C-alpha positions in Angstrom: 93.3 124.6 93.5 93.2 125.2 97.2 94.3 128.7 98.2 95.4 130.3 101.5 91.9 131.7 101.7 90.1 128.3 101.6 90.1 125.1 103.5 89.8 121.7 101.7 87.5 119.0 102.8 87.8 115.4 101.8 84.5 113.6 101.2 84.1 109.8 101.0 81.0 109.0 99.0 78.9 105.9 98.2 76.1 105.7 95.6 73.8 103.4 93.8 74.3 104.4 90.2 71.0 103.0 88.9 69.1 106.3 89.0 72.0 108.5 88.0 73.3 109.5 84.5 76.9 109.1 85.8 78.9 111.3 88.1 79.5 114.5 86.1 76.9 117.3 86.2 74.8 117.5 83.0 71.9 119.9 82.3 68.5 118.3 82.7 69.9 115.0 83.9 70.2 113.6 87.4 73.9 113.0 88.3 75.8 112.4 91.5 77.8 115.6 91.1 74.7 117.5 90.2 72.8 116.3 93.3 75.7 117.0 95.7 76.5 120.5 94.2 72.8 121.5 94.3 72.8 120.5 98.0 76.0 122.5 98.6 74.3 125.6 96.9 71.4 125.3 99.3 73.5 124.8 102.4 75.8 127.7 101.7 73.5 129.9 99.7 74.2 133.1 101.7 77.9 132.6 101.8 79.3 133.3 98.4 79.4 131.3 95.2 78.6 127.6 95.8 81.7 125.4 95.9 82.3 122.7 93.2 83.5 119.1 93.7 86.7 117.5 92.3 86.4 113.7 92.2 88.9 110.9 92.1 87.2 109.1 89.3 84.2 110.0 87.1 81.8 107.1 86.7 79.5 106.5 83.8 75.7 106.1 83.9 74.6 103.1 86.0 78.0 102.5 87.7 77.9 102.3 91.5 80.4 103.4 94.1 81.3 102.3 97.7 84.6 104.2 97.9 84.4 107.3 95.7 86.5 110.3 97.0 86.0 114.0 96.2 87.2 117.3 97.6 85.6 120.7 98.1 87.2 124.0 99.0 85.4 126.2 101.6 85.9 129.9 102.2 86.4 131.1 105.8 82.8 132.4 105.8 81.5 129.0 104.7 83.6 127.2 107.3 82.4 129.6 110.0 78.8 129.1 109.0 79.1 125.3 109.3 81.0 125.6 112.6 78.5 128.0 114.0 75.7 125.6 113.2 76.9 123.3 116.0 76.3 126.2 118.4 79.2 125.5 120.6 82.3 127.6 120.9 84.4 124.6 121.9 83.2 122.4 119.0 85.8 119.9 117.7 88.1 121.0 114.9 86.4 118.7 112.4 82.9 120.0 113.3 82.6 121.9 109.9 83.3 118.8 107.8 81.1 116.6 109.9 78.3 119.2 109.7 78.7 119.4 106.0 78.4 115.7 105.6 75.3 115.7 107.8 73.6 118.5 105.8 74.5 116.9 102.5 73.0 113.6 103.6 69.9 115.4 104.7 69.4 116.9 101.2 71.2 114.9 98.5 70.9 111.7 100.5 67.1 111.9 101.1 66.4 109.4 98.4 68.9 107.0 99.8 71.0 106.4 96.6 73.9 108.7 97.5 75.5 109.0 100.9 78.5 110.8 102.4 80.2 108.1 104.4 83.0 110.3 105.8 84.3 113.9 105.8 87.3 115.5 107.3 89.9 118.2 106.6 92.2 117.1 103.8 96.0 117.0 104.4 98.0 119.9 102.9 98.3 119.5 99.1 95.6 116.8 98.8 93.8 116.5 95.5 91.2 113.8 95.2 92.0 113.3 91.5 95.7 114.0 91.1 97.0 112.7 94.5 95.5 109.2 93.8 98.0 106.4 93.1 95.5 103.7 92.3 91.8 102.9 91.9 90.0 99.6 92.4 86.8 98.3 90.9 84.7 95.1 91.2 82.4 93.6 88.6 79.8 91.0 89.5 78.4 88.4 87.1 75.8 85.7 87.9 75.9 82.8 85.3 73.5 79.9 84.9 75.1 77.8 87.5 73.1 79.6 90.2 69.4 80.7 90.4 68.7 84.3 89.4 68.1 86.7 92.3 65.8 89.6 91.2 66.9 91.6 94.2 70.5 91.9 92.8 69.4 92.8 89.2 70.7 96.4 89.5 74.1 95.4 90.9 74.9 92.0 89.2 75.0 91.1 85.5 72.9 88.0 84.6 74.8 86.0 82.0 73.1 83.4 79.8 75.7 80.6 80.1 78.0 78.9 82.6 81.4 80.5 82.7 84.8 78.9 83.3 86.2 81.1 86.1 89.6 79.4 86.2 90.2 80.3 82.5 88.9 83.9 83.2 91.3 84.3 86.1 94.3 83.1 84.0 93.3 85.5 81.2 93.1 88.4 83.6 96.5 87.6 85.1 98.0 87.5 81.6 97.1 91.2 81.1 98.7 92.7 84.3 101.4 95.2 83.7 102.2 98.5 82.0 100.8 98.6 78.5 99.0 100.6 75.9 95.3 99.8 76.3 93.9 101.4 73.1 92.2 98.1 72.2 90.2 98.2 75.4 89.4 101.9 75.6 87.1 104.3 73.8 89.5 106.9 72.2 89.6 110.5 73.5 91.5 113.1 71.5 94.7 114.1 73.2 94.5 111.4 75.9 97.0 108.6 76.4 95.8 105.0 76.7 98.9 103.8 78.5 98.0 102.5 82.0 99.5 100.3 84.7 97.1 97.4 85.4 98.3 96.4 88.8 95.9 93.6 89.7 93.2 91.7 87.9 91.6 88.6 89.3 88.4 86.5 89.1 86.8 84.4 91.8 83.5 82.6 92.4 82.0 83.6 95.8 80.3 81.1 98.1 76.9 82.2 96.7 78.1 81.3 93.2 78.5 84.9 91.9 81.6 85.6 89.9 83.5 88.7 90.9 86.3 90.5 89.1 88.6 92.7 91.1 90.7 95.1 89.0 93.2 97.7 90.2 95.2 100.3 88.2 96.8 103.6 88.5 93.8 104.9 86.5 91.5 103.7 83.8 90.6 105.1 80.4 87.1 105.3 79.0 85.2 101.9 79.1 88.5 100.1 80.0 87.1 98.1 83.0 83.9 97.0 81.3 85.9 96.1 78.1 88.4 94.0 80.1 85.7 92.2 82.0 83.8 91.6 78.7 86.9 90.0 77.1 87.4 87.7 80.1 83.7 86.7 79.9 84.3 85.7 76.3 87.2 83.5 77.5 84.9 82.0 80.1 82.4 81.2 77.4 85.1 79.5 75.3 84.8 82.1 72.5 88.3 83.4 73.0 91.5 81.7 74.2 93.3 82.8 77.3 96.2 84.0 75.1 94.0 86.0 72.8 93.4 88.8 75.2 97.1 89.9 75.4 97.2 89.7 71.6 94.2 91.9 71.3 95.8 94.4 73.6 99.1 94.4 71.7 97.2 95.1 68.4 96.2 98.5 69.8 93.0 98.5 67.8 89.4 98.2 68.7 87.8 94.9 68.0 84.4 93.2 67.9 85.8 89.9 69.3 84.1 90.6 72.7 81.3 92.8 74.1 81.8 95.7 76.5 79.6 94.7 79.4 76.8 96.9 80.8 77.3 99.3 83.7 75.1 97.7 86.4 77.6 95.1 87.5 80.4 97.6 88.1 81.3 99.1 91.5 84.0 101.7 92.2 85.4 100.2 95.4 88.2 102.4 96.7 91.0 104.9 95.9 94.6 104.7 97.1 96.6 107.7 98.2 100.1 108.0 99.6 100.9 109.1 103.1 99.5 112.5 104.1 102.9 114.2 103.9 103.3 112.9 100.3 99.9 113.8 98.8 100.9 117.3 97.6 104.1 116.1 95.9 102.1 113.3 94.3 99.5 115.7 92.9 102.2 118.0 91.5 104.0 115.1 89.9 100.9 113.9 88.3 100.0 117.3 86.9 103.5 117.7 85.5 103.6 114.3 83.9 100.1 114.2 82.3 100.6 112.7 78.9 104.3 112.0 79.4 105.5 108.4 79.2 107.8 107.7 82.1 108.5 105.0 84.6 107.0 106.4 87.8 109.2 105.3 90.7 110.9 102.4 92.5 107.6 101.3 94.0 106.0 101.0 90.6 109.0 99.1 89.2 109.0 96.7 92.2 105.2 96.1 91.8 105.7 95.4 88.1 108.5 92.9 88.8 106.3 91.2 91.4 103.5 90.9 88.9 105.8 89.4 86.3 107.1 86.8 88.8 103.6 85.9 89.8 102.5 85.3 86.2 105.7 83.3 85.4 105.1 81.1 88.4 101.7 80.3 86.9 103.2 79.5 83.5 101.6 82.5 81.8 103.5 83.7 78.7 103.8 87.5 78.5 104.1 89.7 75.5 106.5 92.6 75.3 106.1 95.2 78.0 106.3 98.8 77.0 108.4 99.6 80.0 106.7 102.9 80.5 104.1 104.5 82.7 101.9 107.4 81.6 100.6 109.5 84.5 96.8 109.2 83.9 94.7 112.3 83.6 91.6 110.8 85.2 89.8 107.6 86.1 87.2 108.5 83.5 83.8 107.0 82.7 84.5 103.4 83.2 
């Protein structure tokens, strides 16, 4: 946690996950966190222990990101070192974050598969993980209705049949809401599987690629790739539209669909409240970890809007648990 003796920097990060064994640092394996923290250790090697990163959402091996967010706490000596590097007494107040981004890109970004897209001082109380109110992902699928493009093989899943995107979209809409997602998550001891799935849609782009856009307060392990895999089974005609909600409500893992590979998945963005609210949000999330509560009026209104949207499309809903668990992390999707 940030102390009076440190200053917190927000980092916006993009990466091609193909060459990484996920976000989290692991001995002997190349990871995004490992590359960035190794670069931090070099940049600040004479100015105390190297800082560590806290991330909005840990991604699994092969998952990409365009809108990842992390924070890092710098000591006064580390800030002064970065500020001095500019060599100007009247340097702008954000010179240290900008210089940190430049140096990280020069070291960790030299291979071109990870890049700091933005850096600035974080607002008071900001926590990349606990201040977040939602995360958004996309998943790309190319079916047999379009020619295969070898240049997209690391970022788009090639599927062996033609998919019914309209059925997939209806199936996705039928899942939106506050539910227990145990059927679509890999279990973790002591972790809740209750999440608020806020948006889930499918569309076919002008180039013929199918794209799923999925947004939630947070995701449990493998949840995104499982939900996408279930929708693909609907698109193939192997599962009915109504089956996906039934699987969810059974709260048990099933072999009725496949969890899709990582290469089609991209972490697009993270949502945060207004700057003056990020500290309160972080404290609320920490207090409520594992507790089942309805979050606030905004969440309730968003849920009601989702129900109305699905009812307007004639989608029959199952029972809603009427509860929101504050998620511990957007973890290994």
